[in-house]
C-alpha positions in Angstrom: 139.7 95.1 71.3 140.2 98.9 71.4 142.6 100.4 73.9 140.2 102.7 75.7 142.9 104.4 77.8 144.6 105.7 74.6 141.4 107.5 73.6 141.0 109.4 76.9 141.8 113.1 77.0 145.1 113.6 79.0 143.5 115.8 81.7 140.8 113.1 82.2 143.4 110.4 82.7 145.1 112.3 85.5 142.0 113.9 87.0 141.6 113.3 90.7 137.8 113.0 91.2 135.9 114.8 93.9 135.5 112.7 97.0 132.1 113.1 98.7 131.3 112.1 102.3 129.5 109.0 100.9 132.7 107.9 99.2 134.4 107.8 102.5 131.5 106.0 104.4 128.9 104.1 102.5 126.8 102.7 105.4 123.2 103.7 106.0 123.1 103.4 109.8 124.8 105.7 112.2 124.9 109.3 113.4 125.8 111.3 110.3 127.9 114.3 111.2 130.2 114.3 108.2 128.5 116.0 105.3 127.3 119.3 106.8 123.7 118.3 106.2 120.8 119.7 108.3 120.6 117.2 111.1 117.2 118.6 112.2 115.5 117.4 109.0 114.0 119.1 106.0 111.4 121.9 106.1 108.8 120.1 103.9 107.5 116.7 104.9 109.8 113.8 104.1 113.4 112.9 104.8 115.1 115.2 102.3 117.9 116.5 104.4 120.5 113.9 103.5 122.4 113.8 100.3 121.4 111.0 97.8 123.5 107.9 97.0 126.1 109.2 94.5 126.7 105.7 93.2 123.0 104.8 92.6 123.8 101.3 93.9 120.3 100.0 94.4 119.2 101.1 90.9 122.2 99.5 89.3 121.7 96.3 91.1 118.1 96.0 90.0 118.8 97.2 86.4 121.7 94.7 86.1 119.2 91.8 86.7 116.7 93.2 84.2 119.3 94.0 81.5 121.4 90.9 82.2 124.6 92.8 82.8 126.7 93.8 85.8 126.3 96.9 88.0 129.8 98.2 87.1 128.8 98.4 83.4 125.9 100.9 84.2 126.0 104.6 84.5 123.0 106.5 85.9 122.7 110.1 84.8 120.4 113.2 84.8 118.7 112.0 81.6 120.7 110.4 78.8 121.7 113.9 77.8 124.2 113.9 80.7 125.9 110.8 79.4 126.1 112.4 75.9 127.9 115.5 77.4 130.2 113.4 79.6 131.2 111.2 76.7 132.2 114.3 74.8 134.2 115.7 77.7 135.8 112.3 78.3 137.1 111.6 74.8 137.1 114.8 72.7 139.7 117.6 72.9 137.9 120.9 72.4 138.9 122.6 69.2 140.7 119.5 67.9 138.6 116.4 67.8 135.4 115.5 66.0 132.3 113.4 66.3 130.2 111.9 63.5 126.4 112.0 63.4 123.8 110.9 60.9 121.0 113.5 60.4 118.1 113.6 60.7 118.7 112.5 64.2 118.4 113.6 67.8 119.4 117.2 68.1 121.4 117.0 71.4 124.4 115.3 69.8 125.2 118.4 67.8 124.2 120.8 70.6 126.4 119.0 73.1 129.3 118.9 70.7 129.0 122.6 69.9 128.9 123.4 73.6 132.1 121.4 74.0 133.8 123.1 71.0 134.0 119.7 69.2 133.7 119.6 65.4 130.6 117.7 64.0 130.9 115.6 60.8 127.4 115.1 59.4 126.7 112.1 57.1 123.0 112.0 56.3 120.9 108.9 56.4 119.6 107.7 53.1 116.2 108.7 51.8 114.9 105.5 53.4 116.5 106.6 56.7 119.2 104.0 56.8 122.9 104.3 57.3 125.2 105.1 54.4 127.8 102.9 55.8 130.5 103.4 53.2 130.2 107.1 53.4 130.3 107.0 57.2 133.5 104.9 57.2 135.1 107.0 54.5 134.6 110.2 56.4 136.1 109.1 59.7 139.3 111.0 60.4 142.2 110.5 62.8 140.5 113.0 65.1 137.1 111.4 65.1 136.5 110.1 68.6 132.7 109.4 68.8 130.0 108.2 66.4 126.4 108.7 67.5 123.8 106.3 66.1 120.1 106.7 67.1 118.2 103.4 66.7 115.2 103.5 66.6 116.0 106.8 65.0 114.4 110.1 66.0 112.6 111.6 64.1 112.1 108.8 61.5 111.1 106.2 64.1 112.8 103.2 62.4 115.5 100.8 63.5 118.8 101.3 61.7 120.4 98.3 60.0 122.2 96.1 62.6 124.7 94.9 60.0 125.6 98.5 59.1 126.0 99.3 62.8 128.2 96.3 63.4 130.3 97.1 60.4 131.0 100.6 61.8 131.8 99.3 65.2 134.3 96.9 63.8 136.0 99.4 61.5 136.1 102.3 64.0 138.9 102.8 66.5 136.9 105.2 68.6 133.7 105.0 70.6 130.3 104.1 69.0 127.3 105.4 70.9 124.0 103.7 70.2 121.0 105.7 71.5 118.2 103.3 72.3 115.7 105.7 73.9 112.9 103.9 72.0 114.1 100.3 72.0 111.3 99.1 74.2 108.8 99.7 71.3 110.9 97.8 68.8 111.0 94.1 68.0 114.8 93.8 68.3 117.3 92.9 71.0 119.2 95.7 72.7 122.8 96.3 71.8 123.5 95.8 75.5 123.8 92.1 74.6 126.9 93.0 72.4 128.9 94.8 75.1 131.0 91.7 75.7 132.0 91.6 72.1 132.8 95.3 71.6 134.6 97.3 74.4 134.2 100.5 72.3 130.4 100.3 72.4 128.2 102.6 74.6 124.4 102.0 74.7 122.2 104.8 75.9 118.7 104.2 77.3 116.2 106.2 79.4 113.3 106.0 81.8 111.6 108.8 80.0 109.8 106.8 77.3 108.5 103.3 78.0 108.7 103.8 81.7 106.8 107.0 81.5 109.1 109.0 83.8 110.2 111.9 81.7 109.5 114.4 84.5 112.2 113.0 86.8 115.1 113.0 84.3 116.9 109.7 84.7 118.9 108.0 81.9 121.4 105.2 81.6 124.6 104.4 79.7 125.8 100.8 79.4 129.4 100.2 78.5 132.7 98.4 79.5 133.6 98.9 83.1 136.6 101.0 81.9 134.3 103.6 80.2 131.7 103.6 83.0 134.4 104.2 85.6 135.6 107.3 83.8 132.0 108.6 83.4 131.6 108.2 87.2 134.9 109.9 87.7 133.9 113.1 86.0 130.1 113.3 86.8 128.8 115.7 89.4 128.9 113.9 92.8 125.1 113.9 93.4 123.9 114.0 89.8 120.6 112.2 90.4 118.5 113.4 93.3 117.2 111.0 95.9 113.5 111.5 95.1 114.1 110.5 91.5 116.3 107.5 92.7 113.5 106.2 95.0 110.9 106.5 92.2 113.2 104.5 89.9 113.8 101.9 92.6 110.1 101.4 93.2 109.3 101.4 89.5 111.8 98.7 88.7 109.8 96.3 90.8 106.9 96.7 88.3 108.5 95.8 85.0 105.4 93.8 84.1 103.3 97.0 84.1 105.8 98.7 81.9 105.6 95.8 79.4 101.8 96.1 79.4 101.9 99.8 78.7 104.4 99.3 75.9 102.0 96.7 74.4 99.2 99.2 74.5 101.3 101.9 72.8 102.4 99.5 70.1 98.7 98.5 69.5 97.7 102.2 69.4 100.6 103.0 67.1 99.5 100.3 64.6 95.9 101.5 64.8 96.9 105.1 64.4 99.1 104.3 61.4 96.2 102.5 59.7 93.9 105.5 60.3 96.4 108.0 59.1 97.1 106.1 55.9 93.5 106.5 54.9 93.6 110.3 54.9 94.0 112.2 51.7 96.5 114.7 53.2 98.9 111.9 54.3 101.2 111.1 51.4 103.4 108.6 53.1 103.9 107.0 56.5 107.5 105.9 57.4 107.8 102.6 59.2 108.0 103.0 63.0 109.7 100.9 65.7 109.1 103.7 68.3 106.2 105.4 70.1 105.7 108.0 67.3 105.0 108.0 63.5 106.7 110.3 61.0 104.3 111.2 58.1 104.9 113.1 54.9 101.9 115.3 54.4 100.7 117.7 51.6 101.2 120.9 53.5 103.0 120.5 56.8 103.0 124.1 57.9 99.3 124.6 57.4 98.3 121.3 58.9 100.6 121.9 61.9 99.1 125.4 62.5 95.6 124.0 62.0 96.1 121.3 64.7 97.8 123.9 67.0 94.7 126.1 66.7 92.7 123.1 67.8 94.9 122.5 70.8 96.6 119.4 69.2 100.3 119.8 69.4 102.5 117.7 67.1 106.1 118.2 65.8 106.9 119.8 62.5 110.1 118.2 61.3 110.1 119.8 57.8 113.3 121.7 58.4 115.3 118.6 58.9 117.2 116.9 56.1 115.1 114.3 54.2 112.0 115.3 56.3 110.5 117.9 53.9 106.8 118.3 54.5 106.9 115.9 57.5 105.0 115.9 60.7 105.8 113.7 63.7 102.9 112.3 65.7 103.5 110.9 69.1 101.2 107.9 69.9 98.6 109.1 72.4 95.8 107.4 74.2 93.0 106.0 72.2 90.9 109.1 72.8 93.8 111.4 71.9 94.5 109.5 68.7 90.8 109.5 67.8 90.6 113.3 68.3 93.7 113.7 66.1 92.2 111.7 63.3 88.9 113.5 63.6 90.5 116.9 63.2 92.6 115.7 60.3 89.5 114.4 58.6 87.9 117.8 59.1 90.9 119.5 57.6 90.8 117.2 54.6 87.1 118.1 54.2 87.9 121.8 53.5 87.1 123.0 50.0 89.1 125.5 48.0 87.4 128.4 49.9 88.4 126.9 53.2 84.9 125.8 54.3 84.1 122.4 55.8 81.9 120.2 53.8 
């Protein structure tokens, strides 16, 4: 097992965290005259004058049952982006340490590292969007503290090899962060089940995708209680507002509906992939375990602009490594997907003069 304490920045080890009023009294009944809140209530309708629970206790209790873990192994943040930033601030000395990422991948790993003045080692995925495990392991330095792995990967959409990930975890003396934002759409068990085996593993998930709650910005990190306690130590006291917390609490009582929606998205994903594969301008579809499809097309810029002119907004990923001439299509509703295919069919019907047949 990895000695997590030895990986912490010295100032984080000795940091005395901010103590909020709710750290000193955690009850919900009484006359609250301790936090300098407005005792007369909030101006708009609703009880918004009190600070939210800084410990997210009710959310963690419900999530621990669903995810088959313990509340103390769960961190709740303002999107999973907050957890990414906090992990960098926890383990990486600015101007000294490094993190390793595997492009093409989620852009915030590098952005957050750059903001924190942490060097980024980039080891690209293979042309098949899988981990070049030997190259990753060979490029780890003594100052490499974090490795970020996105699986299912964004923008390629596929699960990364579980054997390669396990090999990296076992060979690395730092923290391995597996971002599972899209895991609900994949036919594979979450790495949360492996937390008992690897104390240097952190698993990120979110309410933005399968749960359909991107607007309220709530994400999760699952890890050993040692790591979670440090993230809670350095986070902002009230990092997730009470309105968002209540929505999450209510939503977690309806997991069955989430599962139904996921099934619909997977069904539409497979139907969309079949329709796209029949178009002349689609050269290749990459396998997807997510709620989007990456496609190599004949002329990405022109197709992207054509769709944009017709009020269909997709993502042009052509500038990313190994994604040349690639567009990323989020799986929409049946009507949205049909409209996308209709417009792509019309684009494919243009002759050399630009007219529609």
